[in-house]
Structure formats: structure tokens, C-alpha cells
C-alpha positions in Angstrom: 0.0 0.0 0.0 1.7 3.2 -1.1 1.0 6.8 -0.3 -1.7 8.6 -2.3 -0.5 9.7 -5.7 0.7 13.3 -5.8 1.1 13.4 -2.0 4.3 12.6 -0.2 4.1 11.1 3.2 7.1 11.8 5.4 8.2 9.2 7.8 10.6 9.8 10.7 12.5 6.6 11.8 13.9 6.9 15.3 16.3 4.0 16.1 19.8 3.8 17.5 20.7 1.0 15.2 22.1 2.4 11.9 21.5 -0.9 10.0 17.8 -0.8 11.0 17.5 2.9 9.8 19.2 2.0 6.5 17.0 -1.0 5.8 13.9 1.0 6.8 14.9 3.8 4.5 15.5 1.5 1.5 12.2 -0.3 2.1 10.0 2.7 2.7 11.5 4.8 -0.1 10.7 2.0 -2.5 7.0 2.5 -1.4 7.2 6.2 -2.2 7.8 7.6 1.3 10.2 10.4 2.2 12.3 9.3 5.1 14.1 11.3 7.9 16.3 9.3 10.2 17.2 10.0 13.9 19.6 7.9 16.1 17.9 8.9 19.3 14.8 10.4 20.8 16.8 13.5 21.7 17.8 14.0 18.1 14.2 13.6 17.0 13.0 16.2 19.5 15.7 18.6 18.5 14.6 18.5 14.9 10.9 17.6 15.4 8.6 17.2 12.3 5.0 17.6 13.4 3.6 16.4 10.1 5.5 13.2 9.9 4.5 9.7 11.0 7.1 8.5 13.5 8.3 4.9 13.7 10.3 4.6 16.9 12.2 1.8 18.5 11.3 0.9 22.1 14.8 0.0 23.3 17.2 3.0 22.9 19.8 4.5 25.2 18.6 7.5 27.0 14.9 8.1 26.4 13.3 5.0 25.0 10.6 5.0 22.3 7.7 4.6 24.7 8.9 7.6 26.8 9.2 9.6 23.6 5.6 8.9 22.6 4.4 9.6 26.2 6.2 13.0 26.1 4.6 13.9 22.8 1.1 13.0 24.1 1.6 14.9 27.3 2.5 17.9 25.1 -0.7 17.2 23.2 1.2 16.5 20.0 -0.8 14.0 17.9 1.9 12.8 15.5 0.9 9.4 14.1 3.2 6.9 15.7 4.3 3.2 15.4 6.3 1.6 18.2 8.8 -1.2 17.3 10.2 -3.7 19.8 12.4 -6.8 19.6 10.1 -8.9 21.8 6.5 -9.0 22.9 6.1 -7.5 26.4 2.4 -7.9 27.4 2.9 -5.8 30.6 3.5 -2.8 28.3 0.2 -3.1 26.4 -1.7 -0.7 28.7 1.1 1.8 28.8 1.4 1.8 25.0 -2.3 2.3 24.7 -2.0 5.6 26.6 0.4 7.0 23.9 -2.2 6.6 21.1 0.4 4.6 19.1 -1.3 3.3 16.0 0.6 0.0 16.1 3.1 -1.9 18.2 5.1 -4.1 15.9 7.5 -6.9 16.9 10.7 -7.3 15.0 11.4 -8.7 12.5 8.5 -6.9 10.9 7.1 -8.2 7.6 7.1 -5.6 4.8 3.3 -5.7 4.3 2.7 -5.4 8.1 4.9 -2.3 8.3 3.6 -0.6 5.2 0.0 -1.3 6.2 0.6 0.1 9.7 2.1 3.3 8.2 -0.8 3.7 5.7 -3.3 3.2 8.6 -1.4 5.7 10.8 -1.2 8.3 8.1 -4.9 7.9 7.2 -6.5 7.4 10.6 -4.3 9.7 12.8 -4.1 8.5 16.3 -6.6 5.7 16.6 -5.0 3.0 18.9 -4.3 -0.4 17.4 -1.9 -3.1 18.3 -0.4 -5.5 15.8 1.3 -8.6 17.3 
């Protein structure tokens, strides 16, 4: 599922792993998305893009992805968001729900699942869903 013709969707990828950012960039650019990369939550906040969907890794040094999404929501910033993690952590489900994340995806993430979650996030703007 690609972005609407004539309309570029920007995606911010926030992950401390350069290989993950590189592979996400290649994959998502092949679907017509414009990508901005950040190696930390602090870097993302420093150069914040309010009109971008953010895909953020849960486990990062410093502020983790969930803390970043909580900070955005406390500030009433409704940026569409997808949280990625390397393992299912059921005890986080309720906390993730409070961030209005559109999806919680477990790595490795299938291409169709990721692209579908992004399309949903960009189209529905802040309706909570969880994909496991």
C-alpha cells in the first residue's frame, strides 16, 4: 500500500541501530515515502517534524521510544506513531495504549505489516491499534 499519488508522506525513523535505519529507508523509499532518520529520541525532539508519521524503536539508550511517545502525548502532539520492539512485552500493552500509538510491531517486521501500519497511521491519525 503506497501513499496517495501526488502526496508525499514523510516518515521519521527513530532507532539507535544504523542498520535498521538504513533498511527502513530503503524499504520505505521503495514505497514512495520520504524518510528522515534519527539515532535517538533526543535527536528527533531537537529537529521535530510535526507532520510526519514517526516509527520509533522501544529500546534505545537515554529516552526509550515509549517515553518519547508519552512525552509527545503529554504535550498534546498528535503525531501518528508506530512503536517497534524486539520482543513482545504484554505488561507494556496498557502503557502503550496511553500513547495513542497506531501499532506496536514486533521485529522482525514483515514488509506488508509495516507498510500497512504506516498507511493506517497516516490515514486514521491517532486511533489506537496493536499488531502482534
